[in-house]
C-alpha positions as CSV (number, residue, x, y, z in Angstrom):
1,M,-27.9,25.3,-0.6
2,G,-26.4,21.9,-0.2
3,A,-24.9,19.8,-3.0
4,D,-27.5,17.7,-4.9
5,Y,-25.9,14.2,-5.1
6,R,-27.9,12.0,-7.6
7,G,-26.8,8.6,-6.4
8,G,-24.0,6.0,-6.5
9,F,-22.6,3.2,-4.5
10,M,-20.9,3.6,-1.2
11,G,-18.9,0.9,0.6
12,V,-18.7,1.3,4.4
13,S,-16.6,-0.9,6.6
14,L,-18.4,-1.8,9.8
15,R,-15.9,-3.4,12.1
16,G,-14.5,-5.8,9.5
17,V,-17.8,-6.3,7.6
18,L,-18.2,-4.5,4.2
19,V,-21.7,-3.2,3.7
20,W,-22.8,-1.8,0.3
21,G,-25.7,0.5,-0.1
22,V,-27.1,2.9,-2.6
23,V,-26.6,6.5,-1.6
24,G,-28.7,9.5,-2.8
25,G,-31.0,9.6,-5.8
26,S,-34.8,9.7,-5.6
27,G,-36.4,7.2,-3.3
28,S,-33.1,5.4,-2.6
29,P,-32.2,4.5,1.0
30,S,-29.5,6.4,2.9
31,P,-26.2,4.7,3.7
32,T,-26.6,1.4,5.5
33,T,-25.1,2.0,9.0
34,P,-26.3,0.7,12.3
35,H,-26.0,4.2,13.9
36,Q,-28.4,6.2,11.6
37,G,-29.7,8.3,14.4
38,H,-26.4,9.6,15.7
39,P,-24.5,12.3,13.8
40,L,-21.2,10.7,14.7
41,G,-22.4,7.1,14.3
42,L,-20.6,6.7,10.9
43,L,-17.4,7.9,12.3
44,R,-17.7,5.5,15.3
45,S,-18.4,2.6,12.9
46,L,-15.3,3.4,10.8
47,G,-13.0,3.2,13.9
48,P,-10.5,0.5,14.5
49,A,-12.0,-3.0,14.4
50,A,-10.1,-4.3,17.4
51,P,-8.3,-2.8,20.4
52,P,-4.6,-2.3,19.7
53,R,-2.4,-5.2,20.7
54,H,0.7,-4.9,22.8
55,L,3.5,-5.8,20.4
56,H,6.9,-6.9,21.4
57,N,9.4,-4.1,21.0
58,R,12.4,-5.4,19.0
59,V,14.2,-2.2,18.4
60,Q,17.1,-3.1,20.6
61,E,17.5,-6.5,18.9
62,H,17.7,-4.8,15.5
63,Q,20.1,-2.1,16.8
64,K,22.5,-4.9,18.0
65,L,22.2,-6.7,14.6
66,F,22.8,-3.6,12.5
67,Q,25.6,-2.1,14.7
68,E,27.5,-5.3,14.9
69,D,30.9,-5.1,13.2
70,N,30.9,-8.1,10.9
71,G,32.3,-6.6,7.7
72,L,29.0,-6.6,5.9
73,P,27.4,-3.4,4.5
74,V,24.3,-2.3,6.2
75,H,22.0,-3.2,3.3
76,L,23.1,-6.9,3.6
77,K,23.0,-7.3,7.4
78,G,19.4,-8.5,7.4
79,G,20.4,-12.0,6.2
80,A,19.6,-14.1,3.1
81,M,16.4,-12.2,2.1
82,D,18.4,-8.9,2.0
83,S,21.1,-10.6,-0.1
84,A,18.5,-12.1,-2.5
85,L,16.7,-8.7,-2.9
86,Y,20.1,-7.0,-3.5
87,S,21.0,-9.5,-6.2
88,L,17.6,-9.3,-7.8
89,T,17.8,-5.5,-7.9
90,T,21.3,-5.6,-9.3
91,L,20.1,-8.0,-12.0
92,I,17.1,-5.9,-13.0
93,C,19.2,-2.7,-13.2
94,S,21.9,-4.5,-15.3
95,V,19.3,-5.8,-17.7
96,G,17.6,-2.4,-17.9
97,T,20.9,-0.7,-18.6
98,C,21.8,-3.2,-21.3
99,Y,18.4,-2.9,-23.0
100,S,18.7,0.9,-22.9
101,L,22.1,0.8,-24.6
102,W,20.8,-1.7,-27.2
103,S,17.8,0.6,-27.9
104,L,20.1,3.6,-28.3
105,A,22.4,1.7,-30.7
106,Q,19.3,0.5,-32.7
107,G,18.0,4.1,-32.8
108,S,21.2,5.5,-34.0
109,K,21.4,3.3,-37.1
110,P,19.9,4.8,-40.3
111,K,16.5,3.4,-41.4
112,K,16.5,0.8,-44.2
113,N,14.1,1.6,-47.0
């Protein structure tokens, strides 16, 4: 008593290559995978495309940077990008607040007929 799937498209990533195939329906092929005979073949083909790389651990460098006593708040210690993002966020919030107050003022006025 399995579910009767009538067809559709299925995208399968095979080690970095995207393969599209028609799934289900009458006379249509099964999903296009290189491991059709193996029950776990699809799971193997969806695994990581490359072995994990050994990345340089920079946690201690970041700890030194953020624990340094230089008078800056923690959200600005990352440098110029943090400062730019903070300024942009402040600008967007200020514009949104002004627009909200303007909208409330416009909505509180009586309608003109």
